C-alpha positions as CSV (number, residue, x, y, z in Angstrom):
1,M,-115.4,-50.3,-48.7
2,S,-114.2,-49.4,-45.4
3,G,-115.8,-46.1,-43.0
4,P,-114.2,-43.9,-41.4
5,A,-111.6,-45.0,-38.5
6,I,-113.2,-44.1,-35.1
7,G,-110.5,-43.2,-32.7
8,P,-111.2,-43.9,-28.5
9,M,-113.8,-41.5,-26.8
10,T,-112.2,-39.4,-24.5
11,E,-113.9,-37.8,-21.6
12,P,-114.3,-34.3,-21.6
13,G,-111.3,-32.4,-20.3
14,P,-111.0,-30.1,-17.1
15,H,-111.5,-26.6,-19.2
16,A,-113.9,-28.5,-21.4
17,P,-117.0,-25.8,-21.8
18,A,-120.2,-26.7,-19.4
19,A,-122.2,-27.5,-21.8
20,A,-120.1,-30.2,-23.0
21,L,-119.8,-31.6,-19.8
22,S,-122.5,-34.8,-18.4
23,F,-124.1,-33.9,-15.3
24,R,-122.3,-36.7,-13.7
25,D,-118.9,-34.6,-14.3
26,R,-120.4,-31.7,-13.4
27,R,-121.4,-33.3,-9.9
28,R,-118.0,-34.4,-10.0
29,R,-116.2,-30.9,-10.4
30,M,-118.9,-29.2,-8.1
31,V,-118.1,-32.0,-5.0
32,S,-114.2,-31.7,-5.6
33,R,-114.6,-27.5,-5.5
34,V,-116.4,-27.8,-2.7
35,M,-113.7,-30.6,-0.6
36,I,-111.1,-27.9,-1.9
37,G,-112.6,-25.3,-0.4
38,G,-113.9,-27.0,2.8
39,T,-110.0,-28.9,3.7
40,G,-108.5,-25.0,2.7
41,V,-111.5,-23.8,5.8
42,A,-110.5,-26.4,8.0
43,A,-106.5,-24.9,7.6
44,A,-107.5,-21.3,7.7
45,V,-109.3,-22.7,11.1
46,T,-106.6,-24.4,12.1
47,V,-103.9,-21.3,12.3
48,L,-106.2,-18.8,13.1
49,P,-106.1,-20.0,17.2
50,L,-101.8,-19.1,17.1
51,L,-102.5,-16.6,14.8
52,L,-104.9,-14.7,17.4
53,I,-102.7,-15.9,20.3
54,L,-99.8,-14.0,18.6
55,F,-101.5,-11.0,18.3
56,H,-103.1,-10.6,21.8
57,L,-99.3,-11.3,23.4
58,L,-98.3,-9.0,20.9
59,R,-100.6,-6.2,21.9
60,A,-100.6,-6.8,25.6
61,G,-97.0,-7.8,26.3
62,L,-94.7,-5.8,23.4
63,G,-94.7,-2.7,25.6
64,S,-93.2,-4.1,28.3
65,L,-90.3,-5.7,26.8
66,N,-86.9,-3.7,27.5
67,P,-83.2,-4.7,28.0
68,E,-83.8,-4.4,32.5
69,F,-86.8,-7.1,31.6
70,F,-84.2,-9.7,30.5
71,T,-81.6,-9.0,32.8
72,N,-83.6,-8.4,36.0
73,V,-85.2,-10.3,38.8
74,P,-88.3,-9.9,40.0
75,A,-89.0,-6.7,41.9
76,P,-90.8,-6.8,45.3
77,V,-94.6,-7.6,45.3
78,G,-96.3,-4.3,45.0
79,Q,-93.4,-2.2,43.4
80,P,-93.6,-2.1,39.8
81,G,-90.2,-3.0,37.2
82,G,-88.0,-5.6,37.7
83,G,-87.4,-8.8,35.1
84,V,-87.5,-12.3,34.6
85,G,-84.0,-12.7,33.8
86,N,-83.5,-15.5,36.3
87,G,-86.8,-17.4,35.0
88,V,-84.9,-17.1,31.6
89,L,-81.5,-18.5,32.5
90,G,-83.6,-21.1,35.2
91,T,-85.9,-22.3,32.1
92,F,-82.5,-23.2,29.9
93,I,-80.8,-24.9,33.4
94,L,-84.3,-27.3,33.6
95,V,-84.2,-27.9,29.9
96,A,-80.9,-29.0,29.5
97,L,-80.8,-31.0,33.0
98,A,-84.1,-32.7,31.7
99,G,-82.2,-33.7,28.2
100,A,-79.1,-35.1,29.6
101,M,-81.1,-36.8,32.1
102,G,-84.4,-38.2,29.5
103,L,-82.8,-38.1,26.1
104,P,-79.8,-41.0,25.8
105,V,-82.8,-43.6,27.6
106,A,-85.3,-41.6,25.2
107,I,-83.3,-42.4,22.4
108,G,-82.1,-45.6,23.3
109,A,-85.3,-47.1,23.9
110,G,-86.9,-46.0,20.9
111,I,-83.7,-47.7,18.6
112,Y,-84.4,-51.1,20.5
113,L,-88.5,-50.5,19.9
114,A,-87.7,-50.4,16.1
115,E,-85.0,-53.3,16.1
116,A,-87.1,-56.0,18.7
117,E,-90.2,-55.0,16.4
118,G,-92.9,-57.1,17.4
119,G,-91.5,-59.1,20.4
120,R,-93.3,-59.2,23.9
121,M,-91.5,-57.0,25.5
122,A,-91.3,-54.3,22.7
123,N,-95.1,-54.1,22.9
124,L,-95.1,-53.7,26.6
125,I,-92.7,-51.1,26.3
126,R,-94.3,-49.4,23.5
127,F,-98.1,-49.6,25.4
128,V,-96.3,-48.1,28.5
129,T,-94.8,-45.2,26.7
130,D,-98.7,-44.8,24.9
131,V,-99.8,-44.0,28.5
132,M,-97.6,-42.4,29.6
133,N,-97.9,-39.9,26.9
134,G,-101.4,-39.5,28.1
135,I,-100.6,-38.5,31.8
136,P,-101.6,-35.1,32.6
137,S,-98.5,-33.2,33.5
138,I,-99.3,-32.7,37.1
139,V,-99.8,-36.2,38.5
140,I,-96.1,-36.7,37.1
141,G,-95.1,-33.5,39.2
142,I,-97.1,-35.3,42.3
143,F,-95.2,-38.1,41.6
144,V,-92.1,-36.3,41.6
145,W,-93.1,-34.6,44.5
146,A,-93.5,-37.5,46.5
147,W,-90.5,-39.7,45.9
148,I,-87.9,-36.7,45.7
149,V,-89.6,-33.5,47.0
150,V,-90.4,-35.0,50.3
151,A,-87.2,-36.8,51.0
152,V,-84.4,-33.9,49.7
153,G,-87.0,-30.8,49.0
154,F,-87.4,-28.0,46.3
155,S,-84.8,-28.2,43.9
156,A,-83.7,-27.8,40.4
157,F,-83.1,-31.4,40.1
158,A,-86.6,-32.5,41.3
159,G,-88.0,-30.3,38.3
160,G,-85.2,-31.8,35.4
161,V,-86.6,-35.0,36.8
162,A,-90.0,-34.2,36.3
163,L,-89.7,-33.0,32.6
164,A,-87.5,-36.2,31.9
165,I,-90.5,-38.3,33.0
166,M,-92.3,-35.9,30.0
167,L,-89.7,-36.0,27.5
168,L,-89.3,-40.0,27.5
169,P,-92.3,-41.3,25.5
170,M,-92.3,-38.4,23.4
171,V,-88.3,-39.0,22.1
172,T,-88.8,-42.5,22.1
173,R,-91.9,-43.3,20.3
174,T,-90.4,-40.4,17.4
175,T,-87.1,-42.5,17.3
176,E,-88.8,-45.8,16.4
177,E,-90.5,-44.3,13.8
178,M,-87.8,-42.3,12.1
179,V,-85.3,-45.8,12.4
180,R,-88.0,-47.4,11.1
181,L,-88.5,-45.5,8.0
182,V,-85.0,-46.2,7.0
183,P,-84.6,-48.1,4.4
184,R,-84.0,-52.6,5.2
185,E,-81.8,-52.0,2.3
186,L,-79.1,-50.3,4.3
187,K,-79.2,-53.0,7.0
188,E,-79.2,-55.6,4.9
189,G,-76.0,-53.7,3.0
190,A,-74.1,-53.1,6.3
191,L,-74.9,-56.8,7.9
192,A,-73.6,-58.8,4.3
193,L,-70.5,-56.4,4.6
194,G,-69.7,-57.8,8.3
195,F,-70.6,-55.4,10.5
196,T,-71.9,-56.6,13.5
197,R,-76.0,-55.6,14.6
198,W,-74.6,-52.7,16.6
199,R,-72.2,-51.1,14.5
200,T,-74.8,-51.2,11.6
201,T,-77.5,-49.3,14.0
202,L,-75.0,-47.1,15.2
203,G,-73.0,-46.6,11.7
204,V,-75.7,-46.8,9.2
205,V,-79.3,-46.7,10.8
206,L,-78.9,-43.5,13.4
207,P,-77.0,-41.1,10.3
208,A,-80.1,-42.2,8.4
209,A,-82.1,-41.4,11.0
210,R,-80.9,-38.4,12.5
211,S,-82.8,-35.9,10.4
212,G,-86.2,-37.1,12.0
213,I,-84.9,-38.0,15.3
214,L,-83.3,-34.5,16.0
215,T,-86.5,-33.3,14.7
216,G,-88.3,-34.7,17.2
217,V,-86.1,-34.3,20.1
218,L,-86.0,-30.0,19.0
219,V,-89.9,-30.1,19.7
220,A,-90.5,-32.0,22.6
221,L,-87.7,-30.1,24.1
222,A,-89.9,-27.0,23.1
223,R,-92.7,-28.8,24.6
224,I,-91.5,-29.6,28.0
225,A,-90.4,-25.7,27.7
226,G,-93.7,-24.1,28.7
227,E,-94.8,-26.8,31.0
228,T,-95.6,-25.3,34.7
229,A,-97.7,-28.1,36.4
230,P,-94.9,-30.8,37.5
231,L,-92.8,-27.9,37.8
232,L,-94.7,-26.0,41.0
233,F,-94.5,-29.4,42.7
234,T,-90.4,-29.5,42.1
235,A,-88.5,-26.6,41.1
236,F,-90.7,-24.3,42.7
237,G,-89.2,-20.9,41.7
238,N,-87.1,-18.6,43.2
239,P,-87.0,-14.5,42.9
240,F,-83.6,-14.4,43.0
241,W,-80.7,-15.6,40.7
242,S,-79.7,-19.2,41.2
243,S,-78.3,-21.7,39.2
244,D,-77.6,-24.7,42.5
245,L,-79.4,-27.9,41.1
246,G,-79.9,-28.8,44.8
247,K,-82.3,-25.5,45.8
248,P,-85.3,-23.9,44.4
249,I,-85.3,-22.5,40.7
250,A,-86.8,-20.2,38.9
251,A,-88.7,-21.1,35.6
252,L,-90.2,-18.8,33.0
253,P,-93.4,-20.7,33.2
254,V,-93.9,-20.6,36.8
255,Q,-92.9,-17.1,37.3
256,I,-95.7,-16.9,34.8
257,F,-98.3,-18.7,36.8
258,Q,-97.4,-16.3,39.3
259,Y,-98.0,-13.0,38.0
260,A,-101.1,-14.0,36.5
261,I,-102.5,-14.7,39.7
262,S,-101.0,-11.4,40.8
263,P,-103.4,-8.8,42.1
264,Y,-101.5,-6.0,40.7
265,E,-101.5,-4.6,37.0
266,D,-97.7,-3.8,36.6
267,Q,-97.4,-8.0,37.3
268,H,-100.6,-9.0,34.6
269,R,-98.5,-7.0,31.9
270,Q,-94.9,-8.2,33.1
271,A,-96.9,-12.1,32.8
272,W,-98.1,-11.2,29.0
273,A,-94.6,-10.0,28.3
274,A,-93.4,-13.1,29.8
275,S,-95.7,-14.9,27.8
276,L,-94.7,-13.3,25.0
277,L,-91.0,-14.0,25.4
278,L,-91.7,-17.9,26.3
279,I,-93.6,-18.5,22.8
280,G,-91.0,-16.6,20.8
281,L,-88.6,-19.2,22.3
282,V,-90.6,-22.3,21.5
283,L,-91.3,-21.1,17.7
284,A,-87.5,-20.4,17.3
285,V,-86.9,-23.9,18.3
286,S,-90.0,-25.5,16.1
287,L,-88.3,-23.5,13.1
288,A,-85.1,-24.7,13.6
289,A,-87.0,-28.2,13.6
290,R,-88.2,-27.2,10.6
291,F,-85.6,-25.5,8.6
292,L,-82.3,-26.2,9.8
293,I,-82.5,-29.8,10.4
294,R,-82.1,-31.1,6.7
295,S,-81.7,-34.8,6.0
296,P,-78.2,-35.3,4.4
297,Y,-79.8,-37.2,1.5
298,R,-82.3,-34.2,0.6
299,S,-81.3,-32.6,-2.6
300,R,-79.8,-29.4,-2.4
């Protein structure tokens, strides 16, 4: 006579009463809660500095923001008022100039690194870009000063060259990683249809990697927009309106530096306001990189 069938033994579910859990299960559940709580605390600590910076900038600089601040040039030293309009214009010119010089080279180098993969030349270029990522910005500024400024003087062009050099390694590595993420089947399908390799890269690979590349480009542009040290040795700054690429030009980070070391309290307030404006521009570009650049293959 056969006895009653006995089903397979199962472990207690996550909502099982504590009495039904073994010591090992209770220990695992406790460790899980501790680790989840620890990662939550780490995330909060990561975001906290940004929140504190924004809070302090809003408290110290919001009161100095007015229409004249965005449209006027700096007031003479010791006089209240003035603005940073020329610095905003100069920053846009410098970033645009750096992008025009650096982005084609960086994106092309990234595509080459992704396609060449483990070649000797590719490994050398990859190593050089990694080293360039770690070079302090002030060293790049001194380098451009020695090679360009000494010969032709301070200029917007020299500042653009310095920022373009900083742009190169960031965009190169981002482009390489994004191109590598493109499924190999897409490239093989295009080659099987008779496409040449360069046409496959331009017509299939780049459109598929466009979202990631554009995101990396925007993040890199936001990064160089806040650089001060290389511009002190190249663009130098200018208290007047100027868009001449062959002459010194104003830049928002340089004006913040000059206001910050000034002995006048009104310029200190303007430094906080300019800092608020600069971080607002960087945050706007970062949000654009996060939300506006979307993959064409993402479901809507």
